[in-house]
Every structure is written in structure tokens, then in C-alpha cells.
VEXDRENMI-565244 format. One record per residue (C-alpha): residue number from 0; x, y, z; residue in three letters. Coordinates in nm, 4 decimals. Each point is the difference from the previous one (the first is absolute). Last residue first. Layout:
{NUM, {X, Y, Z}, 'Ala'}
...
//
This chain:
{137, {0.2714, -0.3077, 1.3823}, 'Leu'}
{136, {-0.3277, -0.0415, -0.1834}, 'Gly'}
{135, {-0.3624, -0.0182, 0.1061}, 'Thr'}
{134, {0.0026, -0.3585, 0.1128}, 'Pro'}
{133, {-0.3312, -0.1557, 0.1030}, 'Asp'}
{132, {-0.0282, -0.0270, 0.3772}, 'Pro'}
{131, {0.1782, -0.2771, 0.1915}, 'Pro'}
{130, {-0.2059, -0.3122, 0.0824}, 'Asp'}
{129, {-0.0068, -0.0319, 0.3788}, 'Glu'}
{128, {0.2210, -0.2726, 0.1424}, 'Val'}
{127, {-0.1933, -0.2253, 0.2384}, 'Thr'}
{126, {-0.0806, -0.2574, -0.2696}, 'Pro'}
{125, {0.3701, -0.0694, -0.0674}, 'Ala'}
{124, {0.0144, -0.3373, -0.1791}, 'Gly'}
{123, {-0.0424, 0.1412, -0.3514}, 'Ser'}
{122, {0.2766, 0.2578, 0.0536}, 'Pro'}
{121, {-0.1204, 0.3583, -0.0604}, 'Val'}
{120, {0.1600, 0.1697, -0.3008}, 'Leu'}
{119, {0.1481, 0.3480, 0.0322}, 'Arg'}
{118, {0.0004, 0.2077, -0.3187}, 'Val'}
{117, {0.2225, 0.2933, -0.0955}, 'Ser'}
{116, {-0.0690, 0.1942, -0.3166}, 'Ile'}
{115, {0.1839, 0.2208, -0.2496}, 'Thr'}
{114, {-0.1356, 0.1425, -0.3273}, 'Asp'}
{113, {-0.3242, 0.1642, 0.1174}, 'Val'}
{112, {-0.1660, 0.2580, -0.2300}, 'Asn'}
{111, {-0.2393, -0.2441, -0.1723}, 'Ser'}
{110, {-0.1332, -0.1288, 0.3306}, 'Ala'}
{109, {0.0631, -0.3652, 0.0875}, 'Leu'}
{108, {-0.3196, -0.1866, 0.0804}, 'Thr'}
{107, {0.0171, -0.2691, 0.2659}, 'Phe'}
{106, {0.0532, -0.3729, 0.0509}, 'Ser'}
{105, {0.1991, -0.1755, 0.2743}, 'Lys'}
{104, {0.0539, -0.3739, 0.0310}, 'Ser'}
{103, {0.0121, -0.1663, 0.3414}, 'Lys'}
{102, {0.3454, -0.1480, 0.0525}, 'Tyr'}
{101, {0.1600, -0.3470, 0.0127}, 'Gly'}
{100, {0.0812, -0.0073, -0.3702}, 'Ala'}
{99, {0.0004, 0.3526, -0.1405}, 'Ala'}
{98, {-0.2614, 0.2227, -0.1606}, 'Ala'}
{97, {-0.0149, 0.3608, -0.1166}, 'Ile'}
{96, {-0.2920, 0.1198, -0.2092}, 'Thr'}
{95, {-0.0179, 0.3453, -0.1573}, 'Val'}
{94, {-0.2817, 0.1459, -0.2108}, 'Ala'}
{93, {0.1077, 0.3081, -0.1937}, 'Ala'}
{92, {-0.0875, 0.3718, -0.0094}, 'Asp'}
{91, {0.1552, 0.1446, -0.3140}, 'Ala'}
{90, {0.3543, 0.0661, -0.1193}, 'Arg'}
{89, {0.0319, -0.3413, -0.1669}, 'Pro'}
{88, {0.2609, -0.2230, 0.1684}, 'Val'}
{87, {0.2978, -0.0448, -0.2351}, 'Ala'}
{86, {0.2283, -0.1339, 0.2739}, 'Gly'}
{85, {-0.0668, -0.1925, 0.3202}, 'Val'}
{84, {0.2771, 0.0085, 0.2594}, 'Thr'}
{83, {0.0270, -0.1930, 0.3261}, 'Phe'}
{82, {0.1785, 0.0191, 0.3362}, 'Gln'}
{81, {-0.0695, -0.2599, 0.2724}, 'Gly'}
{80, {0.3722, -0.0442, 0.0763}, 'Ser'}
{79, {-0.0016, -0.3527, -0.1464}, 'Ser'}
{78, {-0.1421, 0.1501, -0.3197}, 'Ala'}
{77, {-0.3711, 0.0607, -0.0541}, 'Ser'}
{76, {-0.1808, -0.1392, -0.2982}, 'Ser'}
{75, {-0.1304, 0.1556, -0.3197}, 'Ser'}
{74, {-0.3171, -0.0035, -0.2049}, 'Asn'}
{73, {-0.1826, 0.2364, -0.2352}, 'Leu'}
{72, {-0.3712, -0.0360, -0.0880}, 'Ser'}
{71, {-0.1144, 0.2743, 0.2391}, 'Gly'}
{70, {0.2720, 0.0073, 0.2624}, 'Ile'}
{69, {0.0830, -0.3515, 0.1228}, 'Thr'}
{68, {0.2708, -0.0577, 0.2612}, 'Val'}
{67, {0.0717, -0.3644, 0.0898}, 'Ala'}
{66, {0.2022, -0.0118, 0.3223}, 'Ala'}
{65, {0.3260, -0.1881, -0.0503}, 'Gly'}
{64, {0.1851, 0.1354, 0.3033}, 'Ala'}
{63, {-0.1879, 0.1805, 0.2766}, 'Val'}
{62, {0.2050, 0.2810, 0.1497}, 'Gly'}
{61, {0.0206, 0.0329, 0.3772}, 'Leu'}
{60, {-0.2481, 0.2159, 0.1917}, 'Gly'}
{59, {-0.0391, -0.2788, 0.2573}, 'Thr'}
{58, {-0.3759, -0.0285, 0.0489}, 'Thr'}
{57, {-0.1266, 0.1645, -0.3189}, 'Ala'}
{56, {0.2543, -0.1880, -0.2158}, 'Asp'}
{55, {0.1241, 0.2257, -0.2779}, 'Gly'}
{54, {-0.0544, 0.0633, -0.3693}, 'Val'}
{53, {0.1923, 0.3047, -0.1228}, 'Phe'}
{52, {-0.0492, 0.2220, -0.2993}, 'Gly'}
{51, {0.0670, 0.1163, -0.3510}, 'Thr'}
{50, {-0.2507, 0.1000, -0.2672}, 'Val'}
{49, {0.1411, 0.1029, -0.3362}, 'Thr'}
{48, {-0.2268, 0.2317, -0.1928}, 'Arg'}
{47, {-0.1932, 0.0130, -0.3246}, 'Thr'}
{46, {-0.1704, 0.2698, -0.2071}, 'Ser'}
{45, {0.3016, 0.2261, 0.0194}, 'Thr'}
{44, {-0.0680, 0.3619, -0.0832}, 'Pro'}
{43, {0.1300, 0.1030, -0.3440}, 'Gln'}
{42, {0.2951, 0.2348, 0.0015}, 'Thr'}
{41, {-0.0044, 0.3618, -0.1236}, 'Gly'}
{40, {0.0245, 0.1528, 0.3461}, 'Asn'}
{39, {-0.3524, 0.1373, 0.0283}, 'Gly'}
{38, {-0.1680, -0.3207, 0.1173}, 'Gly'}
{37, {0.0287, -0.1362, -0.3495}, 'Ser'}
{36, {-0.3653, -0.0943, -0.0340}, 'Asn'}
{35, {-0.0167, 0.1772, -0.3430}, 'Asp'}
{34, {-0.3454, 0.1460, 0.0640}, 'Asp'}
{33, {0.0958, 0.3512, 0.1093}, 'Pro'}
{32, {0.2332, 0.0509, -0.2968}, 'Thr'}
{31, {0.3673, 0.0441, 0.0595}, 'Thr'}
{30, {0.2132, 0.2993, -0.0985}, 'Ser'}
{29, {-0.1434, 0.2044, 0.2833}, 'Ser'}
{28, {-0.0302, 0.3741, -0.0310}, 'Gly'}
{27, {0.2374, 0.2638, 0.1388}, 'Gly'}
{26, {0.0923, 0.1336, -0.3442}, 'Gly'}
{25, {0.2090, -0.2985, -0.0874}, 'Gly'}
{24, {-0.0882, -0.3259, -0.1772}, 'Gly'}
{23, {0.2575, 0.0698, -0.2695}, 'Cys'}
{22, {-0.2607, 0.0607, -0.2719}, 'Gly'}
{21, {-0.1983, 0.2320, 0.2260}, 'Trp'}
{20, {0.3098, 0.1999, 0.0886}, 'Leu'}
{19, {0.0933, 0.0378, -0.3671}, 'Leu'}
{18, {-0.3546, 0.0982, -0.0974}, 'Ala'}
{17, {-0.0162, 0.2565, 0.2804}, 'Ala'}
{16, {0.3345, 0.1478, -0.1054}, 'Val'}
{15, {-0.1164, 0.0249, -0.3627}, 'Leu'}
{14, {-0.3333, 0.1550, 0.1004}, 'Leu'}
{13, {0.1794, 0.2565, 0.2136}, 'Leu'}
{12, {0.2346, 0.0879, -0.2883}, 'Ala'}
{11, {-0.2942, 0.0384, -0.2397}, 'Ala'}
{10, {-0.1762, 0.2306, 0.2448}, 'Cys'}
{9, {0.3138, 0.2115, 0.0384}, 'Ala'}
{8, {0.0408, 0.0219, -0.3795}, 'Gly'}
{7, {-0.3641, 0.1014, -0.0466}, 'Arg'}
{6, {0.0474, 0.2719, 0.2640}, 'Arg'}
{5, {0.3000, 0.1418, -0.1826}, 'Ala'}
{4, {-0.1842, -0.0134, -0.3356}, 'Asn'}
{3, {-0.3021, 0.1980, 0.1299}, 'Pro'}
{2, {-0.3306, -0.1914, 0.0086}, 'Val'}
{1, {-0.2678, 0.1163, -0.2478}, 'Arg'}
{0, {-0.3631, -0.0045, 0.1010}, 'Met'}
//
């Protein structure tokens, strides 16, 4: 079957436009591959996070200074205000232990999607104070 010259020209023009769109990432398709882990915006997802939080006294609500904060294998301590920051924490569930002199220590698992926590420590000499529940984030 022979295709008329006008029709061949139209087909060639369509193929050229399609090739140009394909090469530029246009044509309504995605320019990223499904397995590139870019999240669709061209940037790699972060594999770590910075966890910030507060360590307070369960009876007074005031900040506990110098509390040792351990997340996985990373360590920090709380400031005089009770605030702390732990950087480069892997974005995965992590074991957390918080301890301070004169207080019962607290251990729990921090979920991979939580970046901010608030923990209340029970004073060692306060047996009537109920241990607060595990923190779920602020």
C-alpha cells in the first residue's frame, strides 16, 4: 500500500514532535523513573532526621537540666531549659533512653515518623507520682 506524500509528511511531522517532547520530558509523562526514590520532586529523600524535644519533671513540669538523651547510638543532653537536639538520627524506629540524676529513667521506641518529643521524668523519691505514658510527639 502506498501512502500519499501529504499524509507521509504529516506522519513525519507528528513523529518529530513526539520525539522532541519525549526528549524534553514532555508529553504528559514523568521524566523520573519509578525506582529513583526521588519522591517526585527530583531530590533524594533524607535518610536521617534531627530529633528535638523537652525533658521535664513530672511533678513540676519544669525542664530537667543535664538529662542524658540516647537515641540509638547517638547521645545528647538537655539544656537548663530541658530542651535537647539529636542530629543525624536514622529515619527508622529507634530505641530512646532518657536518664537524669534524681529521676527514674525512661525508655521507649521512637517511631520513624516522629521528630519532636516531650518526656516527663518521675523523681526518684516520688513513689506516688504515676509514670507518664510513653511520648508520642508534641
